C-alpha positions, 0 to 999 in steps of 0.5 A, spaced: 499 500 500 502 507 498 502 512 504 496 513 507 491 519 505 490 521 513 491 515 518 488 516 526 490 511 532 488 510 539 486 506 544 480 503 547 480 499 554 476 493 555 475 488 561 483 490 563 485 490 557 487 494 553 486 494 546 490 499 541 488 500 534 490 504 528 485 506 521 489 509 515 485 512 509 487 510 501 485 512 494 479 506 493 483 501 489 477 500 483 475 508 483 482 513 485 475 519 484 473 514 491 477 512 498 477 506 503 480 505 508 484 500 513 484 497 520 490 495 524 488 492 532 494 491 536 498 491 530 495 487 526 492 488 520 484 486 518 483 483 513 477 483 509 472 477 509 469 481 502 476 484 499 473 490 495 479 487 490 482 481 488 490 484 489 488 488 497 485 484 501 485 489 507 482 495 505 474 497 506 468 501 504 467 507 499 467 512 500 466 519 495 471 524 502 477 521 505 474 523 511 468 520 511 473 514 510 477 516 516 470 517 521 467 510 517 473 507 519 475 509 526 467 508 528 468 501 525 476 500 529 472 502 535 465 496 534 471 490 533 475 492 539 
């Protein structure tokens, strides 16, 4: 993957455990006018069970703006952890 357009990290405390998350926004692999995101939980990159492109199984979603993708990524990261 190329350098992210936007990125953000954070932590979540649950059940006495601290989990770190990191999200990064990239250009959508099939439509360069849109954006997708990648998520890592405790330094492990999440895989999309339904990849949006055969060559990139770590990107999720298709958003019109980078900030929409970032907000969706942060929301999803907080659900996962």
